[in-house]
Backbone as ProteinMPNN parsed JSONL, in Angstrom:
{"seq_chain_A": "MELNDTQETTAVRVVKRHQFVSAIIAAIVIALFLVYVALSLYQSSGTLQLDLSRPGYDSARKEAVSKNDEVFEGFSSEGGIDSAALKEFDELYRQKAAEALIDIDAFSGDVLSDKALSIE", "coords_chain_A": {"N_chain_A": [[0.844, -1.167, 0.0], [0.665, 2.101, -0.91], [1.676, 5.323, 0.15], [0.062, 8.381, -0.295], [1.011, 11.642, -1.594], [0.189, 13.708, 0.145], [-0.221, 12.475, 2.631], [2.351, 11.508, 3.082], [3.921, 13.833, 3.222], [2.757, 14.994, 5.436], [3.42, 13.138, 7.425], [6.204, 13.344, 7.337], [6.47, 15.994, 8.119], [5.534, 15.861, 10.772], [7.459, 14.224, 11.97], [9.762, 15.801, 11.6], [9.024, 18.024, 13.088], [9.015, 17.093, 15.712], [11.547, 16.162, 16.045], [13.756, 17.494, 17.294], [12.967, 17.669, 20.0], [12.703, 14.947, 20.524], [15.359, 14.143, 20.22], [16.572, 15.478, 22.371], [15.247, 14.257, 24.546], [16.091, 11.616, 24.14], [18.853, 11.948, 24.532], [18.912, 12.656, 27.251], [17.85, 10.317, 28.414], [19.813, 8.441, 27.667], [22.024, 9.548, 29.03], [21.171, 9.285, 31.717], [21.033, 6.491, 31.867], [23.77, 5.825, 31.495], [24.88, 7.033, 33.771], [23.659, 5.478, 35.732], [24.851, 2.975, 35.147], [27.552, 3.61, 35.668], [27.471, 4.248, 38.431], [26.598, 1.797, 39.47], [28.758, 0.171, 38.798], [30.681, 1.45, 40.345], [29.816, 0.824, 42.89], [29.758, -2.028, 42.853], [32.38, -2.754, 42.267], [33.853, -2.265, 44.512], [35.082, 0.099, 44.96], [33.673, 1.998, 46.267], [34.007, 1.488, 48.981], [36.583, 2.347, 49.32], [36.616, 5.039, 49.048], [37.495, 7.792, 50.625], [36.493, 10.301, 50.77], [33.878, 10.443, 51.328], [31.113, 11.395, 53.45], [31.366, 10.816, 56.95], [33.72, 9.479, 57.017], [35.648, 11.034, 58.137], [37.422, 10.674, 60.299], [38.976, 8.513, 59.395], [40.122, 9.669, 57.16], [41.657, 11.718, 58.306], [43.422, 10.141, 59.74], [44.745, 8.797, 57.687], [46.063, 10.911, 56.511], [47.729, 11.733, 58.577], [49.5, 9.629, 58.772], [51.375, 9.968, 56.82], [53.344, 11.92, 57.561], [55.984, 12.466, 57.103], [58.034, 14.28, 54.901], [58.812, 14.015, 51.586], [61.618, 15.005, 50.083], [62.763, 14.677, 47.579], [64.447, 14.757, 44.396], [66.902, 17.109, 43.589], [66.229, 19.78, 41.412], [68.009, 21.516, 40.467], [71.39, 22.211, 39.494], [74.277, 20.44, 38.195], [74.535, 17.703, 35.823], [76.012, 14.96, 36.67], [78.038, 12.085, 37.482], [77.757, 11.687, 40.238], [75.312, 12.974, 40.823], [73.592, 11.442, 39.25], [73.894, 8.995, 40.522], [72.842, 9.595, 43.041], [70.184, 10.124, 42.318], [69.49, 7.587, 41.338], [69.639, 6.07, 43.681], [67.603, 7.251, 45.232], [65.439, 6.663, 43.568], [65.425, 3.84, 43.55], [64.895, 3.398, 46.245], [62.263, 4.475, 46.565], [60.962, 2.855, 44.724], [61.225, 0.377, 45.922], [59.636, 0.787, 48.156], [57.182, 0.953, 46.935], [56.768, -1.538, 45.871], [54.914, -4.359, 46.465], [54.405, -7.567, 47.651], [52.298, -8.988, 46.003], [50.027, -10.803, 44.028], [49.158, -9.6, 40.882], [46.781, -10.254, 39.669], [45.019, -11.125, 41.534], [42.498, -10.761, 44.104], [43.608, -9.375, 46.135], [44.89, -7.094, 45.42], [43.444, -4.788, 45.768], [43.353, -4.592, 48.474], [43.49, -3.297, 51.858], [46.122, -3.225, 52.783], [47.643, -3.317, 50.431], [46.955, -0.908, 49.285], [47.924, 0.832, 51.072], [46.368, 1.86, 53.194], [45.893, 0.932, 55.672]], "CA_chain_A": [[0.0, 0.0, 0.0], [1.489, 3.284, -1.097], [1.161, 6.553, 0.736], [0.018, 9.462, -1.279], [1.907, 12.757, -1.291], [-0.254, 14.509, 1.282], [0.053, 11.717, 3.839], [3.794, 11.42, 3.257], [4.425, 15.124, 3.675], [2.278, 15.191, 6.798], [4.247, 12.296, 8.286], [7.544, 13.948, 7.379], [6.362, 17.209, 8.925], [5.403, 15.481, 12.183], [8.771, 13.747, 12.417], [10.667, 16.95, 11.657], [8.595, 18.92, 14.154], [9.352, 16.501, 17.006], [12.894, 15.602, 15.986], [14.613, 18.136, 18.291], [12.507, 17.233, 21.324], [13.052, 13.527, 20.638], [16.806, 14.052, 20.42], [16.849, 15.899, 23.748], [14.77, 13.19, 25.434], [16.996, 10.476, 23.961], [20.126, 12.278, 25.178], [18.707, 12.574, 28.7], [17.692, 8.902, 28.769], [21.138, 7.813, 27.538], [22.851, 10.046, 30.127], [20.718, 8.633, 32.951], [21.453, 5.092, 31.816], [25.211, 5.76, 31.713], [25.122, 7.337, 35.182], [23.276, 4.275, 36.472], [25.899, 1.967, 34.938], [28.763, 4.048, 36.37], [27.276, 4.101, 39.872], [26.55, 0.379, 39.826], [30.142, -0.307, 38.765], [31.344, 2.063, 41.494], [29.438, 0.065, 44.077], [30.082, -3.455, 42.753], [33.822, -2.982, 42.172], [34.484, -2.086, 45.806], [35.666, 1.428, 45.052], [32.859, 2.725, 47.225], [34.59, 1.313, 50.301], [37.883, 3.012, 49.359], [36.44, 6.477, 48.889], [37.575, 8.447, 51.921], [35.904, 11.633, 50.707], [32.473, 10.364, 51.717], [30.836, 11.812, 54.83], [31.482, 9.724, 57.911], [35.077, 8.962, 56.984], [36.554, 12.115, 58.536], [38.501, 10.149, 61.144], [39.865, 7.704, 58.553], [40.854, 10.589, 56.289], [42.675, 12.375, 59.134], [44.416, 9.12, 60.07], [45.539, 8.551, 56.485], [46.932, 12.069, 56.311], [48.745, 11.796, 59.632], [50.498, 8.574, 58.564], [52.403, 10.424, 55.894], [53.869, 13.197, 58.034], [57.313, 12.706, 56.549], [57.998, 14.974, 53.623], [59.829, 13.527, 50.665], [62.233, 16.154, 49.428], [62.947, 14.36, 46.174], [65.714, 15.02, 43.731], [67.043, 18.526, 43.293], [66.124, 20.103, 39.991], [69.095, 22.44, 40.14], [72.729, 21.632, 39.535], [74.739, 19.755, 36.996], [74.287, 16.27, 35.677], [77.272, 14.225, 36.699], [77.851, 10.715, 37.991], [77.284, 11.751, 41.626], [73.885, 13.309, 40.774], [72.887, 10.274, 38.733], [73.929, 7.975, 41.571], [71.878, 10.015, 44.052], [68.858, 9.898, 41.746], [69.272, 6.144, 41.275], [69.379, 5.595, 45.045], [66.253, 7.691, 45.602], [64.48, 5.909, 42.746], [65.355, 2.454, 44.056], [64.243, 3.423, 47.554], [60.828, 4.654, 46.368], [60.444, 1.678, 44.02], [61.132, -0.691, 46.91], [58.464, 1.072, 48.989], [55.974, 0.734, 46.142], [56.597, -2.958, 45.566], [54.26, -5.181, 47.473], [54.445, -8.935, 47.155], [50.916, -9.404, 45.773], [49.733, -11.167, 42.65], [48.388, -8.522, 40.267], [45.496, -10.738, 39.184], [44.2, -11.599, 42.64], [41.673, -9.734, 44.717], [44.375, -8.682, 47.165], [45.453, -5.851, 44.895], [42.671, -3.693, 46.328], [43.265, -4.715, 49.921], [43.96, -2.111, 52.595], [47.587, -3.268, 52.856], [48.197, -2.981, 49.119], [46.699, 0.496, 49.015], [48.549, 1.573, 52.178], [45.368, 2.584, 53.981], [45.593, 0.143, 56.862]], "C_chain_A": [[0.892, 1.233, 0.0], [0.83, 4.488, -0.439], [1.093, 7.62, -0.338], [0.858, 10.64, -0.789], [1.474, 13.544, -0.062], [0.001, 13.781, 2.596], [1.55, 11.65, 4.108], [4.348, 12.749, 3.756], [3.952, 15.429, 5.086], [3.123, 14.372, 7.775], [5.654, 12.873, 8.42], [7.516, 15.203, 8.232], [6.271, 16.892, 10.413], [6.742, 15.024, 12.739], [9.743, 14.913, 12.56], [10.312, 17.88, 12.811], [9.032, 18.393, 15.517], [10.77, 15.942, 17.058], [13.794, 16.19, 17.079], [14.241, 17.688, 19.695], [12.866, 15.767, 21.545], [14.542, 13.341, 20.878], [17.194, 14.449, 21.838], [16.429, 14.822, 24.738], [15.675, 11.969, 25.339], [18.337, 10.732, 24.64], [20.018, 12.187, 26.699], [18.589, 11.128, 29.152], [19.035, 8.175, 28.703], [22.045, 8.26, 28.678], [22.462, 9.401, 31.451], [21.129, 7.169, 32.991], [22.951, 4.96, 32.086], [25.588, 6.097, 33.16], [24.762, 6.132, 36.044], [24.347, 3.189, 36.346], [27.15, 2.344, 35.714], [28.613, 3.875, 37.878], [27.183, 2.643, 40.297], [27.941, -0.245, 39.767], [30.938, 0.223, 39.953], [31.047, 1.274, 42.758], [29.92, -1.38, 43.998], [31.584, -3.718, 42.704], [34.532, -2.822, 43.506], [35.128, -0.723, 45.971], [34.917, 2.277, 46.062], [33.46, 2.644, 48.627], [35.921, 2.047, 50.428], [37.776, 4.532, 49.331], [36.4, 7.15, 50.247], [36.974, 9.845, 51.908], [34.433, 11.621, 51.11], [32.282, 10.87, 53.141], [30.89, 10.605, 55.76], [32.865, 9.122, 57.942], [36.086, 10.039, 57.368], [37.716, 11.587, 59.362], [39.469, 9.308, 60.33], [40.706, 8.587, 57.649], [41.962, 11.288, 57.076], [43.784, 11.386, 59.497], [45.316, 8.84, 58.87], [46.493, 9.701, 56.221], [48.033, 12.091, 57.351], [49.797, 10.699, 59.487], [51.654, 9.052, 57.704], [52.933, 11.795, 56.306], [55.25, 13.496, 57.467], [57.194, 13.316, 55.159], [59.145, 14.458, 52.764], [60.37, 14.713, 49.884], [62.449, 15.909, 47.94], [64.33, 14.711, 45.674], [65.769, 16.482, 43.342], [66.984, 18.769, 41.786], [67.212, 21.063, 39.538], [70.431, 21.719, 40.226], [73.057, 20.896, 38.255], [74.373, 18.283, 36.993], [75.639, 15.59, 35.581], [77.012, 12.861, 37.328], [77.345, 10.714, 39.428], [75.781, 12.054, 41.662], [73.071, 12.132, 40.262], [72.828, 9.156, 39.765], [72.918, 8.304, 42.67], [70.445, 9.775, 43.565], [68.525, 8.412, 41.723], [68.956, 5.581, 42.652], [67.966, 5.994, 45.501], [65.187, 6.913, 44.841], [64.322, 4.487, 43.259], [64.648, 2.391, 45.4], [62.724, 3.553, 47.402], [60.21, 3.462, 45.631], [60.293, 0.512, 44.983], [59.931, -0.472, 47.839], [57.171, 0.752, 48.24], [55.715, -0.737, 45.863], [55.968, -3.683, 46.74], [54.131, -6.572, 46.868], [53.03, -9.489, 47.015], [50.758, -9.735, 44.293], [48.794, -10.133, 42.037], [46.998, -8.971, 39.83], [44.62, -11.296, 40.301], [43.372, -10.448, 43.192], [42.405, -8.928, 45.763], [44.955, -7.362, 46.696], [44.727, -4.65, 45.476], [42.516, -3.8, 47.842], [43.797, -3.456, 50.592], [45.483, -2.066, 52.649], [48.205, -2.836, 51.52], [48.022, -1.496, 48.802], [47.252, 1.416, 50.096], [47.542, 2.422, 52.94], [45.002, 1.79, 55.238], [45.834, 0.91, 58.129]], "O_chain_A": [[1.778, 1.364, 0.844], [-0.39, 4.651, -0.464], [1.98, 7.728, -1.184], [1.359, 10.613, 0.335], [2.324, 14.003, 0.701], [0.398, 14.407, 3.579], [1.969, 11.73, 5.263], [5.188, 12.755, 4.656], [4.676, 16.06, 5.856], [3.497, 14.869, 8.837], [6.222, 12.882, 9.512], [8.451, 15.45, 8.994], [6.873, 17.589, 11.23], [7.116, 15.394, 13.851], [10.471, 14.993, 13.55], [11.197, 18.458, 13.44], [9.386, 19.182, 16.393], [11.141, 15.305, 18.043], [14.526, 15.443, 17.728], [15.119, 17.362, 20.494], [13.286, 15.39, 22.639], [14.943, 12.475, 21.655], [18.06, 13.816, 22.441], [17.173, 14.507, 25.667], [15.991, 11.353, 26.357], [18.899, 9.827, 25.258], [20.934, 11.695, 27.359], [19.169, 10.75, 30.17], [19.356, 7.382, 29.588], [22.767, 7.438, 29.243], [23.334, 9.01, 32.227], [21.529, 6.664, 34.041], [23.362, 4.072, 32.832], [26.517, 5.505, 33.71], [25.484, 5.805, 36.986], [24.705, 2.555, 37.339], [27.755, 1.486, 36.358], [29.539, 3.402, 38.536], [27.646, 2.289, 41.381], [28.272, -1.097, 40.592], [31.78, -0.488, 40.503], [31.925, 1.081, 43.599], [30.44, -1.906, 44.981], [32.021, -4.81, 43.067], [35.696, -3.203, 43.63], [35.671, -0.427, 47.035], [35.495, 3.191, 46.651], [33.425, 3.621, 49.375], [36.349, 2.343, 51.544], [38.763, 5.228, 49.571], [35.389, 7.088, 50.946], [36.95, 10.51, 52.943], [33.811, 12.678, 51.221], [33.201, 10.781, 53.955], [30.499, 9.501, 55.381], [33.158, 8.316, 58.825], [37.25, 9.969, 56.972], [38.86, 11.992, 59.161], [40.678, 9.383, 60.554], [41.874, 8.289, 57.399], [43.078, 11.436, 56.579], [44.955, 11.761, 59.555], [46.524, 8.666, 59.03], [47.613, 9.486, 55.756], [49.171, 12.437, 57.031], [50.891, 10.833, 60.034], [52.784, 8.585, 57.853], [52.968, 12.721, 55.495], [55.64, 14.659, 57.363], [56.357, 12.911, 54.353], [60.304, 14.471, 53.178], [59.646, 15.343, 49.113], [62.331, 16.831, 47.133], [65.257, 14.933, 46.453], [64.797, 17.032, 42.826], [67.605, 18.056, 40.998], [67.316, 21.38, 38.353], [70.572, 20.734, 40.95], [72.224, 20.751, 37.36], [73.964, 17.708, 38.002], [76.313, 15.639, 34.552], [75.873, 12.535, 37.664], [76.577, 9.828, 39.804], [75.053, 11.452, 42.451], [71.987, 11.852, 40.774], [71.823, 8.452, 39.867], [72.224, 7.419, 43.171], [69.602, 9.283, 44.315], [67.405, 8.019, 42.052], [68.098, 4.707, 42.782], [67.235, 5.188, 46.076], [64.155, 6.549, 45.405], [63.203, 3.99, 43.388], [63.895, 1.456, 45.672], [61.977, 2.816, 48.046], [59.062, 3.102, 45.889], [59.34, -0.26, 44.878], [59.286, -1.433, 48.259], [56.185, 0.331, 48.845], [54.572, -1.139, 45.644], [56.455, -3.613, 47.869], [53.784, -6.716, 45.696], [52.607, -10.344, 47.794], [51.284, -9.039, 43.424], [47.749, -9.825, 42.611], [46.119, -8.131, 39.641], [43.575, -11.885, 40.024], [43.538, -9.298, 42.785], [41.897, -7.911, 46.235], [45.463, -6.589, 47.508], [45.334, -3.595, 45.659], [41.637, -3.163, 48.423], [44.476, -2.647, 49.959], [46.074, -0.988, 52.571], [49.176, -2.079, 51.494], [48.859, -0.901, 48.122], [47.07, 2.633, 50.039], [47.825, 3.567, 53.292], [43.919, 1.968, 55.795], [45.626, 0.38, 59.221]]}, "name": "protein", "num_of_chains": 1, "seq": "MELNDTQETTAVRVVKRHQFVSAIIAAIVIALFLVYVALSLYQSSGTLQLDLSRPGYDSARKEAVSKNDEVFEGFSSEGGIDSAALKEFDELYRQKAAEALIDIDAFSGDVLSDKALSIE"}
């Protein structure tokens, strides 16, 4: 069954008239769906428990800050590049790399443990 010209132009006019509103509604629905997916992943992955910025974690946040009272001076950005400076940099790098290394399998669930994240 074929549409005649008047019915076709009327249908095209209706679609064109509501196209902008439909696009806005579709964008809002897609955004809400993506927010829902992101929040469900946030909760199911365990990241929710690690977020110290949430209300009620003020004491844990203060404790985490007080653990790192030592200030790491780092490597001086001034001066020449000679073997002594390179040796000093290498020592500082090895020291920080040793602190970062934790004997945990990268594919296990222990990677997100409190010990691995240094929040114990």
